[in-house]
PAZAPA-4460 file (N, C-alpha, C; in steps of 0.05 Angstrom, whole numbers, plus 32768, in hexadecimal, padded with zeros to 4 digits):
% residues 321
    n_x    n_y    n_z   ca_x   ca_y   ca_z    c_x    c_y    c_z   seq   type   mol
   8AAB   796B   7A89   8AAF   7963   7A67   8AA3   794F   7A6B     1      M     A
   8A9A   794A   7A52   8A8D   7935   7A42   8A9C   7923   7A31     2      K     A
   8A99   790D   7A38   8AAE   78F8   7A25   8A9F   78E5   7A23     3      L     A
   8AB0   78D9   79FF   8AA7   78C2   79F7   8AB8   78B4   79F1     4      L     A
   8AB9   7897   7A05   8ACC   7882   7A04   8AC3   7862   79F6     5      I     A
   8ACF   786E   79DC   8AC5   7851   79CD   8ACD   783A   79D3     6      T     A
   8ACA   7822   79D1   8AD7   7808   79DE   8AD9   780B   7A05     7      G     A
   8AC2   7816   7A0E   8AC8   7826   7A29   8AC7   780A   7A3D     8      G     A
   8ABC   77F5   7A33   8AB8   77DD   7A44   8ACD   77C4   7A3C     9      A     A
   8AE6   77D3   7A35   8AFA   77C5   7A30   8B10   77C2   7A48    10      G     A
   8B26   77BB   7A3C   8B40   77BF   7A5E   8B44   77D6   7A5D    11      F     A
   8B51   77E4   7A3F   8B55   77FC   7A4C   8B3E   7811   7A51    12      I     A
   8B33   780F   7A40   8B19   7823   7A40   8B05   7824   7A59    13      G     A
   8B03   780C   7A65   8AF2   7811   7A81   8B03   7816   7A97    14      S     A
   8B23   7821   7A91   8B35   782D   7AA8   8B2F   784A   7AA5    15      H     A
   8B36   7851   7A88   8B1F   786A   7A83   8B0B   7874   7A8B    16      L     A
   8AF6   7861   7A83   8AE2   786A   7A91   8ADB   786F   7AB2    17      C     A
   8AE9   7859   7ABE   8AEE   7864   7ADB   8AF9   7881   7AE1    18      D     A
   8B0F   7883   7AD0   8B1B   788F   7ADD   8B0B   78B0   7ADC    19      K     A
   8AFB   78AE   7AC1   8AF3   78CF   7ABB   8ACF   78CC   7AC9    20      Y     A
   8ACA   78B2   7AC9   8AAB   78B7   7AE3   8AB8   78C3   7AFB    21      T     A
   8AC5   78AF   7B09   8AC9   78BB   7B1E   8AD8   78D5   7B23    22      K     A
   8AE1   78DE   7B14   8ADF   78FD   7B11   8ACE   790A   7B0B    23      A     A
   8ABA   7903   7B09   8AA0   7917   7B05   8A9E   7921   7AEB    24      G     A
   8AB0   7913   7AD5   8AA8   7921   7AB4   8A8F   7907   7AB4    25      H     A
   8A80   790C   7A9B   8A6E   7909   7A8E   8A75   78F2   7A72    26      T     A
   8A6D   78DB   7A7E   8A7D   78C3   7A70   8A6B   78B2   7A5D    27      V     A
   8A6F   78B1   7A3E   8A5C   78A0   7A30   8A6B   7888   7A2E    28      V     A
   8A6B   7872   7A2E   8A77   7856   7A27   8A6E   7847   7A14    29      C     A
   8A79   784A   79FB   8A6A   7840   79E2   8A7E   7823   79E3    30      L     A
   8A6C   7809   79E6   8A74   77F0   79E0   8A64   77E2   79CF    31      D     A
   8A74   77C8   79C2   8A65   77B5   79AA   8A68   779F   79BE    32      N     A
   8A76   779C   79D3   8A79   7787   79E3   8A83   7767   79CF    33      F     A
   8A8D   7771   79C1   8A99   775C   79A9   8AB5   7751   79BC    34      L     A
   8AC3   7762   79CB   8AD2   7758   79E1   8ADC   7769   79FB    35      S     A
   8ACB   777D   79F3   8AC6   778F   7A14   8AB2   7779   7A24    36      G     A
   8AAF   7785   7A38   8AAE   7776   7A53   8A9D   7788   7A65    37      N     A
   8A78   777D   7A6F   8A6D   778E   7A81   8A7A   7796   7A9D    38      L     A
   8A8A   777A   7AA0   8A8F   7773   7AB8   8AA2   7794   7AC6    39      M     A
   8AB1   779B   7AAD   8ABB   77A9   7AAC   8AB6   77C9   7AB6    40      N     A
   8A9C   77CB   7AB4   8A8C   77E8   7AAE   8A77   77E6   7AC5    41      V     A
   8A76   77C8   7ACC   8A51   77CD   7ADC   8A57   77E0   7AF2    42      R     A
   8A6C   77DF   7B02   8A6C   77F2   7B12   8A69   780C   7B11    43      H     A
   8A69   7819   7AFE   8A67   7833   7AF6   8A40   7838   7AF6    44      L     A
   8A38   7828   7AF0   8A1D   782D   7AE3   8A0E   783A   7AED    45      L     A
   8A0F   783A   7B0A   8A01   784D   7B23   8A0C   7867   7B23    46      D     A
   8A1F   7872   7B14   8A20   7887   7B11   8A17   789A   7AF9    47      Y     A
   8A07   78B0   7B0C   89FD   78C2   7AF2   8A08   78CD   7ADA    48      R     A
   8A1A   78CF   7AE3   8A30   78DC   7ACD   8A43   78C8   7AB8    49      N     A
   8A35   78B0   7AB6   8A44   789C   7AAC   8A23   7887   7A9D    50      F     A
   8A2C   7889   7A7F   8A14   7880   7A71   8A1D   786C   7A5D    51      K     A
   8A1C   784C   7A5E   8A21   7839   7A47   8A0E   7836   7A32    52      L     A
   8A23   7835   7A1F   8A13   782E   7A09   8A1D   7815   79F8    53      V     A
   8A0E   7800   79F6   8A14   77EC   79E7   8A0A   77F2   79C5    54      K     A
   8A2A   77F1   79BB   8A22   77FE   799C   8A3E   77F8   7993    55      G     A
   8A3E   7804   7975   8A5B   77F9   7962   8A64   7810   7957    56      D     A
   8A7A   7814   7954   8A84   7830   7947   8A84   7827   791F    57      I     A
   8A76   7812   7919   8A6E   7813   7902   8A52   7821   7905    58      R     A
   8A48   7828   7914   8A2E   7836   790D   8A2A   7856   7912    59      D     A
   8A38   785D   78F4   8A37   787C   78F8   8A26   788D   7908    60      F     A
   8A0E   7883   78F9   89EF   788E   7908   89ED   7894   7923    61      D     A
   89FB   787C   7931   89FE   7883   7952   8A0F   7892   7959    62      L     A
   8A28   788E   794A   8A3B   789E   7957   8A36   78B7   794F    63      L     A
   8A27   78C0   793B   8A15   78DF   793F   8A09   78EB   7957    64      E     A
   8A00   78CE   7961   89E3   78DA   7971   89FE   78DB   798C    65      K     A
   8A07   78CA   798F   8A24   78CD   79A9   8A38   78E5   79AE    66      L     A
   8A3C   78EC   7994   8A4F   7906   798E   8A3D   7922   799F    67      M     A
   8A2A   7921   799F   8A18   793B   79A2   8A27   7948   79BE    68      R     A
   8A3E   7959   79C6   8A3C   796C   79D7   8A56   795C   79DC    69      D     A
   8A5D   7948   79D7   8A7F   793D   79DD   8A98   794F   79DB    70      V     A
   8AA5   794D   79EC   8ABA   7960   79ED   8AD3   7952   79E0    71      E     A
   8AD9   793F   79EE   8AF3   7927   79EC   8AEF   7909   79E5    72      V     A
   8AF3   78FF   79CB   8AED   78E5   79CB   8B04   78D6   79D1    73      V     A
   8B09   78C3   79E4   8B1B   78A7   79E8   8B14   7895   79D2    74      L     A
   8B1B   7897   79BC   8B17   7877   79AB   8B28   7867   79AD    75      H     A
   8B1F   7858   79BC   8B2B   7838   79BD   8B25   7820   79B1    76      L     A
   8B01   7825   79AA   8AF6   7808   7999   8B07   77FD   7988    77      A     A
   8B04   77E4   7985   8B18   77D6   796D   8B1A   77B7   7977    78      A     A
   8B18   77AD   7959   8B23   7793   795C   8B3C   778C   7969    79      Q     A
   8B4D   7785   797E   8B64   7788   798D   8B76   7776   798A    80      V     A
   8B68   7756   7981   8B7E   7747   7981   8B8D   773B   7964    81      H     A
   8BA1   773A   7967   8BB4   772D   7952   8BA4   7711   7944    82      V     A
   8BA4   7704   7954   8BA0   76E4   7954   8B81   76E7   7942    83      D     A
   8B6D   76F8   7943   8B5A   7700   793D   8B59   7703   791A    84      R     A
   8B68   7718   791F   8B67   7727   7902   8B6C   7713   78F2    85      S     A
   8B82   7701   78EF   8B85   76E6   78E1   8B71   76DA   78D5    86      Y     A
   8B5B   76D9   78E6   8B45   76C4   78E5   8B28   76D9   78DC    87      I     A
   8B31   76F2   78E0   8B15   7703   78D7   8B26   7722   78CF    88      E     A
   8B35   7720   78B7   8B3F   7738   78AF   8B2E   774F   78AC    89      P     A
   8B14   7745   789F   8B05   775A   7896   8AF3   7765   78AF    90      R     A
   8AEE   7758   78B8   8AE0   7762   78D7   8AF3   7778   78E9    91      L     A
   8B0B   7772   78E4   8B24   7781   78F5   8B27   779C   78E3    92      T     A
   8B21   7797   78C5   8B27   77B6   78BD   8B10   77BD   78B6    93      Y     A
   8AF4   77B0   78B8   8ADB   77C7   78BE   8AD7   77E0   78D8    94      D     A
   8AE0   77C2   78F3   8AE0   77D8   7901   8AF4   77E8   7907    95      I     A
   8B0F   77E2   7907   8B33   77F7   790C   8B2B   7808   78FB    96      N     A
   8B23   7803   78D9   8B26   7819   78CB   8B11   7826   78CD    97      V     A
   8AFB   7819   78BD   8AE1   7824   78B2   8AD6   7836   78D0    98      L     A
   8AD0   7826   78E5   8AC6   7833   7905   8AD9   7845   7907    99      G     A
   8AF0   784A   7902   8B05   7868   7910   8AFC   7873   7900   100      T     A
   8AF8   7874   78DF   8AF0   7888   78D2   8AD6   7898   78D6   101      Q     A
   8AC0   787E   78E7   8AA7   788D   78E9   8AB1   78A1   7906   102      N     A
   8ABF   7898   791A   8AC1   789F   7929   8AD1   78C2   792B   103      V     A
   8AE5   78C1   7912   8AF3   78DD   790F   8ADB   78F4   78FE   104      L     A
   8ACF   78DC   78F4   8AB1   78F5   78DC   8A9C   78FD   78F2   105      E     A
   8A96   78E7   7903   8A85   78F3   791C   8A89   790D   7926   106      A     A
   8AA6   790C   7935   8ABB   7921   793E   8AB5   793D   792D   107      A     A
   8AC1   7935   7916   8AC5   794C   790A   8AA9   795D   7902   108      R     A
   8A8A   7949   78FE   8A78   795A   78FE   8A6F   796B   7918   109      L     A
   8A75   7962   792D   8A6E   796E   7946   8A87   797D   794C   110      Y     A
   8A9B   7984   7947   8AAA   7998   794F   8AB9   7984   7969   111      D     A
   8ABD   7974   796C   8ACB   7963   7982   8AE3   7974   798C   112      T     A
   8AE7   797A   79A0   8AFC   7985   79A2   8B18   797C   799F   113      R     A
   8B16   795C   79A6   8B2C   7950   79AD   8B2C   7934   79A4   114      K     A
   8B31   7921   7991   8B36   7901   7996   8B53   78F9   799D   115      V     A
   8B56   78E2   79A9   8B67   78D8   79AD   8B60   78BC   79A5   116      I     A
   8B73   78AC   7999   8B70   7893   7989   8B7F   7888   7992   117      Y     A
   8B75   786D   7998   8B8D   7856   79A3   8B93   7841   798F   118      A     A
   8BB3   7848   7980   8BB3   783B   796C   8BC8   7828   797C   119      S     A
   8BE2   781C   7976   8BEA   7802   7984   8C0C   7802   797C   120      S     A
   8C1E   77F8   7988   8C3C   77F1   7983   8C3A   77D9   796C   121      S     A
   8C23   77CA   796D   8C28   77BA   794E   8C27   77C5   7935   122      E     A
   8C23   77E0   792F   8C26   77EB   7914   8C41   77EF   7911   123      V     A
   8C54   77E6   791D   8C73   77EB   791C   8C7A   77D4   790D   124      Y     A
   8C6F   77BC   7915   8C79   77A2   7912   8C8F   779B   7926   125      G     A
   8CA2   7786   791D   8CBE   777F   7926   8CD0   779A   792B   126      S     A
   8CDF   779E   7937   8CED   77B3   793E   8D08   77BA   7929   127      A     A
   8D0C   77C8   7916   8D1E   77D0   7903   8D36   77DB   7914   128      L     A
   8D2A   77E8   792B   8D43   77F2   7935   8D32   77F6   7952   129      Q     A
   8D3D   77F9   7964   8D39   77F6   7989   8D43   7814   79A0   130      V     A
   8D38   781E   79A0   8D18   7819   79AB   8D0D   7826   7994   131      P     A
   8CF7   781F   7991   8CDD   7828   797D   8CD7   7845   7983   132      I     A
   8CDC   7854   796E   8CD4   786F   7971   8CC4   7871   7966   133      N     A
   8CAF   7889   7959   8C9A   788D   794E   8C9D   788E   7931   134      E     A
   8CBB   78A0   7930   8CBD   7896   7911   8CC7   7878   7900   135      S     A
   8CC3   7868   7910   8CC7   7849   790B   8CB7   7843   78F3   136      H     A
   8CBE   7834   78DB   8CB1   782F   78C7   8C95   7817   78D0   137      P     A
   8C80   7823   78C9   8C5F   7813   78CD   8C6A   77F8   78BD   138      L     A
   8C6B   77E3   78C5   8C74   77C2   78C2   8C63   77B3   78C5   139      N     A
   8C48   77B3   78D2   8C37   779E   78D9   8C37   7785   78C9   140      A     A
   8C43   7772   78D0   8C3D   775B   78B8   8C1D   774E   78BE   141      P     A
   8C0A   774E   78D3   8BF0   7745   78CE   8BDC   7758   78CC   142      H     A
   8BC4   7750   78C6   8BB1   7766   78C6   8BA6   7773   78DB   143      P     A
   8BAA   7770   78EA   8B9A   7779   7909   8BAD   779B   790B   144      Y     A
   8BD0   779B   78FF   8BDF   77A6   78FD   8BE0   77BE   78EC   145      G     A
   8BD3   77AE   78D2   8BCE   77BC   78BB   8BB2   77CE   78BD   146      A     A
   8B9C   77C7   78CA   8B8E   77D2   78CD   8B8F   77E8   78E5   147      S     A
   8B9F   77EA   78F2   8BAA   77FC   7904   8BBB   7816   78FA   148      K     A
   8BCD   7805   78E5   8BDB   7820   78D8   8BC6   782F   78C5   149      I     A
   8BAA   7827   78BD   8B9D   7835   78A7   8B8A   7846   78B8   150      A     A
   8B8B   7843   78CC   8B75   784F   78E2   8B89   7865   78EF   151      A     A
   8BA5   7861   78F0   8BB9   7873   78FC   8BBF   788C   78DC   152      D     A
   8BBC   787F   78CA   8BB4   7894   78B2   8BA0   789E   78AD   153      R     A
   8B8A   789A   78B4   8B74   78A4   78B4   8B6A   78BD   78C5   154      M     A
   8B7E   78B3   78DF   8B7E   78C7   78F3   8B95   78E3   78E8   155      C     A
   8BA4   78DB   78DC   8BBA   78F2   78D0   8BAE   78FA   78BD   156      H     A
   8B9E   78F4   78AB   8B8D   7903   7896   8B7E   790F   78A4   157      A     A
   8B6C   790B   78B6   8B57   7920   78C2   8B69   7934   78D3   158      Y     A
   8B81   7930   78DC   8B8D   7948   78E9   8B95   795C   78D4   159      I     A
   8BA3   794F   78BB   8BAB   7965   78A6   8B96   7975   788E   160      Q     A
   8B7E   7963   788F   8B69   796A   7881   8B5C   797D   788C   161      T     A
   8B53   797B   78AA   8B38   7986   78B5   8B48   7995   78C9   162      Y     A
   8B66   7996   78DA   8B6A   799F   78EA   8B5D   7996   7904   163      G     A
   8B5D   797F   7910   8B53   797A   7922   8B67   796D   7933   164      M     A
   8B5D   796E   794C   8B70   796E   7964   8B72   7948   7966   165      D     A
   8B81   7939   795D   8B80   7925   795E   8B9A   7915   7966   166      I     A
   8B97   7908   7981   8BB8   7901   7982   8BB3   78DC   797C   167      T     A
   8BC2   78D3   7978   8BC8   78B4   796F   8BDC   78A8   7980   168      I     A
   8BD5   7896   798D   8BE1   7890   79AB   8BED   786D   79A5   169      V     A
   8C06   786B   79A8   8C11   7854   79A2   8C1A   783F   79B5   170      R     A
   8C06   7836   79C7   8C0F   7824   79E3   8C19   7809   79D5   171      P     A
   8C31   7803   79F5   8C3B   77E8   79E5   8C32   77DE   79FB   172      F     A
   8C29   77C9   79F3   8C1F   77B4   7A09   8C15   77B6   7A20   173      N     A
   8BF9   77C2   7A25   8BF2   77CC   7A3F   8BE6   77AB   7A47   174      V     A
   8BEB   77B1   7A67   8BDE   7796   7A76   8BDC   77A4   7A94   175      F     A
   8BC6   7795   7A9F   8BC1   779D   7AC3   8BA4   7788   7ABA   176      G     A
   8B98   7797   7AD8   8B7A   7789   7AD9   8B67   7792   7AC6   177      P     A
   8B59   7779   7AC6   8B3B   777C   7AB1   8B45   7771   7A97   178      R     A
   8B67   7766   7A94   8B6E   775E   7A7F   8B6C   7744   7A76   179      Q     A
   8B54   7732   7A68   8B4C   7717   7A72   8B57   7712   7A58   180      R     A
   8B4E   76F3   7A5D   8B5C   76E0   7A3E   8B45   76CD   7A3C   181      D     A
   8B2B   76DD   7A34   8B0D   76CF   7A2B   8B16   76D6   7A0F   182      L     A
   8B11   76C2   79FF   8B10   76BE   79DE   8B31   76C6   79DD   183      G     A
   8B2D   76E1   79CE   8B47   76E9   79CC   8B5B   76F7   79E4   184      Y     A
   8B73   76F2   79EA   8B7C   7704   79FB   8B97   770B   79FF   185      G     A
   8BA5   7717   7A0A   8BBC   7724   7A09   8BCD   770F   7A1A   186      G     A
   8BE5   7707   7A12   8BFA   76ED   7A18   8BFC   76EB   7A41   187      V     A
   8BFB   770A   7A46   8BFC   7708   7A6A   8BE1   76F9   7A71   188      I     A
   8BCC   7700   7A66   8BB7   76F8   7A73   8BB2   76DA   7A72   189      S     A
   8BB5   76CC   7A5C   8BB8   76B2   7A48   8BCE   76A6   7A5E   190      I     A
   8BE5   76A7   7A62   8BF6   7699   7A73   8BED   769A   7A8F   191      F     A
   8BE5   76AE   7A94   8BDB   76AA   7AB5   8BC3   769C   7AB7   192      T     A
   8BB0   76A5   7AAA   8B98   7692   7AAD   8BA4   7673   7AAA   193      R     A
   8BB3   766D   7A96   8BC2   764B   7A97   8BCC   764B   7AAE   194      R     A
   8BE0   7656   7AB4   8BF5   764E   7ACA   8BDE   764B   7AE6   195      V     A
   8BD2   7657   7AEC   8BC2   765D   7B05   8BAD   7640   7B02   196      L     A
   8BAC   7639   7AEC   8B97   7623   7AE3   8BA3   760B   7AE3   197      S     A
   8BC2   760E   7AEB   8BD1   75FC   7ADE   8BDA   75EE   7AD2   198      N     A
   8BD7   75FB   7ABA   8BDE   75F6   7AA1   8BF8   760B   7A99   199      V     A
   8C0B   75F4   7A85   8C24   7608   7A80   8C18   761F   7A6C   200      P     A
   8C2B   762C   7A67   8C24   7649   7A5B   8C2F   763D   7A3C   201      P     A
   8C1F   7645   7A27   8C30   7639   7A12   8C3E   764E   79F8   202      M     A
   8C4E   764C   7A02   8C69   765F   79ED   8C67   765C   79C7   203      I     A
   8C61   766A   79B8   8C60   7669   79A0   8C7F   7672   7994   204      F     A
   8C89   765C   7982   8CA8   7668   7979   8CBE   765F   7994   205      G     A
   8CCB   766B   7992   8CEA   7669   79A5   8CE1   7677   79C0   206      D     A
   8CCD   7685   79C3   8CCB   7697   79D8   8CE2   76B1   79DB   207      G     A
   8CE9   76B5   79C6   8D0A   76CD   79C6   8CEC   76EF   79C4   208      R     A
   8CD6   76EB   79B7   8CD3   7700   79B1   8CC9   7713   79C8   209      Q     A
   8CD3   772C   79CA   8CCC   773C   79DE   8CB7   7752   79D6   210      T     A
   8CA9   7756   79ED   8C93   7774   79EE   8C9F   7784   7A02   211      R     A
   8C94   7798   7A01   8C93   77B2   7A14   8C7C   77B9   7A25   212      D     A
   8C7D   77AB   7A43   8C60   77A7   7A4B   8C58   77C4   7A5F   213      Y     A
   8C4A   77CD   7A62   8C3E   77EB   7A67   8C30   77E3   7A77   214      T     A
   8C2C   77E7   7A98   8C12   77E2   7AA8   8BFE   77FD   7AA2   215      Y     A
   8BE5   77F2   7AAB   8BCE   77FF   7A9F   8BD1   781C   7AA8   216      I     A
   8BCE   7820   7AC5   8BD1   7837   7AD0   8BE3   784B   7ACA   217      E     A
   8BFA   7842   7ABF   8C10   7857   7AB0   8BFD   785B   7A8F   218      D     A
   8BF7   784A   7A8E   8BEA   7854   7A70   8BCA   7864   7A79   219      T     A
   8BBC   785D   7A88   8BAB   7870   7A8E   8BAF   7893   7A91   220      V     A
   8BCD   7890   7A9B   8BD3   78A9   7AA8   8BDC   78B8   7A8C   221      N     A
   8BEC   78A5   7A75   8BF5   78AB   7A60   8BDC   78BF   7A4A   222      A     A
   8BBD   78B4   7A4B   8BB1   78BC   7A45   8BA0   78D2   7A4B   223      Y     A
   8BA6   78D6   7A67   8B98   78E9   7A7B   8BAD   7909   7A70   224      D     A
   8BC9   7902   7A6E   8BD4   7913   7A6C   8BD3   791F   7A50   225      L     A
   8BC8   791C   7A39   8BC3   7919   7A1F   8BA8   792A   7A1E   226      I     A
   8B98   7923   7A2D   8B80   7928   7A3A   8B82   7946   7A3C   227      L     A
   8B8C   7952   7A4D   8B96   796F   7A58   8BB2   797B   7A51   228      H     A
   8BB6   796D   7A36   8BD1   7979   7A2B   8BBD   7998   7A1B   229      H     A
   8BD0   79AA   7A21   8BBD   79C6   7A1A   8BC1   79C9   79F9   230      P     A
   8BD3   79BC   79EB   8BDD   79B9   79CE   8BD0   79A7   79C2   231      D     A
   8BD1   79A8   79AD   8BC7   798C   799B   8BE3   797A   7993   232      P     A
   8BDD   7960   798E   8BFB   7950   798E   8BF6   7946   7976   233      I     A
   8BFE   7955   795F   8BF3   794A   7940   8C03   792E   7937   234      P     A
   8C1E   7926   794C   8C33   7912   7940   8C26   78F8   794E   235      E     A
   8C26   78DA   7946   8C28   78C7   795A   8C39   78C5   7979   236      P     A
   8C30   78BA   7988   8C45   78BA   799E   8C3D   78A0   79AB   237      I     A
   8C55   7896   79B6   8C5C   787E   79C0   8C5C   787A   79E1   238      N     A
   8C4B   7861   79ED   8C46   7866   7A0C   8C59   7842   7A11   239      F     A
   8C6F   783D   7A1D   8C7C   7830   7A19   8C94   7831   7A3B   240      G     A
   8C9C   781C   7A40   8CAC   7818   7A56   8CCC   781F   7A4E   241      T     A
   8CD0   7816   7A37   8CEF   781B   7A2A   8CF5   77FA   7A33   242      G     A
   8CEB   77E9   7A3D   8CF8   77D3   7A48   8CE4   77BA   7A3E   243      S     A
   8CF3   77A3   7A36   8CEF   778F   7A2C   8CE7   7776   7A35   244      E     A
   8CDC   7762   7A2D   8CD7   774B   7A49   8CD3   7736   7A2F   245      I     A
   8CE1   7722   7A36   8CDA   770A   7A1C   8CC3   76FD   7A28   246      S     A
   8CBA   76EB   7A0C   8CA0   76D3   7A1A   8CA8   76C5   7A26   247      I     A
   8CBB   76B8   7A22   8CCB   76A1   7A3A   8CD4   76B1   7A54   248      V     A
   8CD9   76C7   7A58   8CDA   76D3   7A72   8CBF   76D7   7A83   249      D     A
   8CB2   76E5   7A6D   8C9C   76EA   7A73   8C87   76CA   7A8A   250      L     A
   8C8A   76B5   7A79   8C7E   76A9   7A80   8C8A   7695   7A96   251      A     A
   8CAA   7699   7A9B   8CAB   7692   7AB2   8CA9   76A3   7AC8   252      N     A
   8CA7   76BD   7AC5   8C9B   76CE   7AD9   8C88   76C5   7AE2   253      M     A
   8C6F   76C8   7AD3   8C55   76C4   7AE0   8C54   76A3   7AE7   254      I     A
   8C60   768D   7AE0   8C60   7676   7AEC   8C6B   767B   7B0F   255      I     A
   8C88   768B   7B10   8C92   7694   7B29   8C7E   76A5   7B35   256      E     A
   8C70   76B5   7B30   8C5F   76C5   7B3E   8C43   76B8   7B44   257      F     A
   8C40   76A9   7B39   8C25   7699   7B3E   8C2B   7680   7B55   258      C     A
   8C40   767C   7B64   8C4D   7669   7B70   8C4B   7649   7B5D   259      G     A
   8C51   764A   7B49   8C4F   7634   7B39   8C71   762C   7B30   260      K     A
   8C83   7639   7B39   8CA2   7639   7B2E   8CA9   7615   7B3F   261      K     A
   8CAF   760F   7B22   8CB5   75E7   7B2D   8CA1   75D5   7B2C   262      G     A
   8C85   75E0   7B22   8C75   75CA   7B1C   8C65   75CB   7B01   263      Q     A
   8C6B   75E9   7AF0   8C66   75E7   7AD7   8C7E   75EE   7ACB   264      I     A
   8C7C   75F3   7AAC   8C92   75FB   7AA2   8C89   75FF   7A85   265      E     A
   8C92   7618   7A70   8C82   761B   7A53   8C86   7609   7A40   266      P     A
   8C6A   7606   7A32   8C71   75F2   7A1A   8C7E   75FF   7A05   267      V     A
   8C82   75F1   79F3   8C88   7604   79DA   8C7F   75F6   79BD   268      Y     A
   8C71   7610   79B3   8C5A   75FF   799D   8C6D   760F   797C   269      V     A
   8C5F   7611   796A   8C6E   761A   7955   8C65   7642   794F   270      G     A
   8C77   764D   7946   8C78   7664   793F   8C5E   7672   7934   271      A     A
   8C50   7682   7938   8C39   7693   7930   8C3D   76A0   7918   272      R     A
   8C28   769F   7901   8C31   76AD   78E7   8C2E   76CD   78EF   273      I     A
   8C43   76DA   78EA   8C48   76F5   78E3   8C4B   7704   7903   274      G     A
   8C5B   76EE   7910   8C62   7705   792E   8C6F   7715   792E   275      E     A
   8C6A   7723   7945   8C7E   773A   7946   8C93   7732   7956   276      V     A
   8CAE   7735   794F   8CC2   7723   795C   8CC6   773D   7970   277      N     A
   8CCB   774F   7971   8CD3   776C   7984   8CC4   7789   798B   278      R     A
   8CC1   7788   799C   8CB9   77A2   79A0   8CBD   77B2   79B4   279      L     A
   8CD3   77CB   79B7   8CD2   77D4   79CF   8CD3   77FB   79C3   280      I     A
   8CC6   77FF   79DD   8CBE   7823   79CF   8CD7   782F   79E0   281      A     A
   8CDA   7846   79C5   8CDF   785D   79C5   8CCF   7878   79D8   282      D     A
   8CC2   7879   79F5   8CB2   788E   79F7   8CC2   78A1   7A00   283      A     A
   8CD0   78B3   79F0   8CDA   78CD   79F2   8CCA   78DC   79F5   284      T     A
   8CBF   78DF   79D8   8CA9   78F8   79D9   8C90   78F7   79ED   285      K     A
   8C8B   78E0   79FB   8C76   78E0   7A09   8C85   78F4   7A29   286      A     A
   8C9D   78E4   7A2D   8CA6   78F6   7A41   8CAE   7911   7A44   287      Q     A
   8CB6   7918   7A2D   8CC3   7937   7A28   8CAA   7948   7A1C   288      Q     A
   8C8F   793E   7A16   8C7E   7948   7A0D   8C6B   7950   7A23   289      L     A
   8C61   7939   7A2D   8C4B   7936   7A49   8C59   7935   7A5F   290      L     A
   8C74   792D   7A64   8C80   7925   7A7B   8C74   790E   7A8A   291      G     A
   8C6C   78FA   7A73   8C5E   78DE   7A7F   8C7C   78C9   7A82   292      W     A
   8C84   78BF   7A97   8C90   78A0   7A9B   8C7E   788C   7AA8   293      T     A
   8C87   7876   7AA7   8C75   7860   7AB3   8C81   7864   7AD1   294      P     A
   8C6E   7856   7AE1   8C74   785A   7AFB   8C77   7838   7B09   295      T     A
   8C6B   782D   7AF4   8C6C   780A   7AF9   8C80   7808   7AF0   296      Y     A
   8C8D   77F4   7B03   8CA2   77DD   7AFA   8C8E   77C4   7AED   297      T     A
   8CA0   77B5   7AD6   8C8D   77A0   7ACB   8C87   7787   7AE0   298      F     A
   8C9C   7785   7AF4   8C9B   7773   7B09   8C80   777A   7B1A   299      E     A
   8C82   7794   7B23   8C65   779F   7B33   8C4C   7797   7B29   300      A     A
   8C54   779C   7B12   8C3B   779C   7B02   8C2B   7782   7AFF   301      G     A
   8C41   776D   7B01   8C3A   7756   7AF2   8C2E   7746   7B10   302      L     A
   8C3B   7757   7B21   8C30   774C   7B40   8C17   774F   7B44   303      R     A
   8C11   7765   7B3C   8BF6   7778   7B42   8BE3   776A   7B37   304      A     A
   8BE6   7761   7B17   8BDB   7753   7B07   8BCE   7735   7B0E   305      Y     A
   8BDF   772C   7B1C   8BDE   7714   7B1C   8BCD   770C   7B37   306      I     A
   8BC9   771B   7B45   8BBB   7725   7B62   8B9E   7726   7B5D   307      E     A
   8BA1   7737   7B4A   8B81   773E   7B3F   8B7A   772D   7B30   308      W     A
   8B88   771F   7B20   8B79   7707   7B14   8B70   76ED   7B1E   309      Y     A
   8B84   76EB   7B3A   8B7C   76D7   7B52   8B5A   76DD   7B58   310      K     A
   8B54   76F2   7B56   8B3A   76F6   7B63   8B24   76FD   7B55   311      K     A
   8B2E   7710   7B39   8B16   7714   7B22   8B1F   7706   7B0E   312      Y     A
   8B34   76FE   7B04   8B3E   76FC   7AED   8B26   76D9   7ADF   313      G     A
   8B20   76D1   7AEA   8B0C   76B6   7ADB   8AF7   76B6   7AE1   314      F     A
   8AE9   76CD   7AED   8ACB   76D5   7AE1   8AC1   76D5   7AC9   315      D     A
   8AB2   76D0   7AC0   8AA4   76CB   7AA7   8A9C   76E7   7A9A   316      E     A
   8A99   76EC   7A87   8A8D   7702   7A6F   8A75   7706   7A77   317      K     A
   8A70   771B   7A84   8A57   7723   7A7F   8A44   7727   7A6C   318      L     A
   8A2D   7725   7A5E   8A22   7728   7A44   8A13   773F   7A47   319      K     A
   8A10   7752   7A36   89F8   7768   7A37   89E2   7760   7A19   320      I     A
   89CA   7766   7A21   89BD   7764   7A09   89B3   7780   7A00   321      D     A
***
């Protein structure tokens, strides 16, 4: 099988590149290295069935060239950071919406068998009811979430108009090895770096806001189940654990697991504009349709991540010319 993985040098994308390259499939990894990291995929460069392309999903001509003979597209390329979307809303829209439309159109022109699009739980905004299922209103309060909603609906339009096999996945706060905090990063990587550097984790607001964290191996397994599912899945599908962790509890767990309990305490600053207060997944559809259930507890995943970060997380980002 030949796969195109956009955003393949990123956190989740690189794990998918790993899985399918080592399984013997032909993998084309496309990344513009805006947030991707060469360190995530450099160990794959010796594989003859792995090709790394520096490029951008906003370049339609490039996508046309890469899409030939591709059977499956795993589309993860995006401007993924909420904070950055406040500062650069136009960049966020261009990549996440127009870039996604380019991917879909190139896939349509070349009759690509399947597209799996990485949406986000951020499309829901703060929970109006819990847990959040796929029919929850799309109420994202920030430019990042709005761009993912628009891309979601673009995928839906291509399903309805052209009959394409496109699956929209909405992962809830994935974490694990290769998640770094260089530039903009996830809260787990940010807190881990600070605590291991003997700097207190900084909490915006009162710390009661919650998230549903899914370990990377469980997320990769979810993608694989979709890839091998025999029938189209035309409706969005959540991936999450159904458990929520508050930011203050997360900070204290990281302090404890890093061996800094009694030495460091979280510090509190003002709340961020438009921050989602509560996210918790209803993954019933994933369980019933795919047989997917997460296997990692949050504690086990967090301990594994911290051990990885101690060894590799402080490495600087490699650049690619």
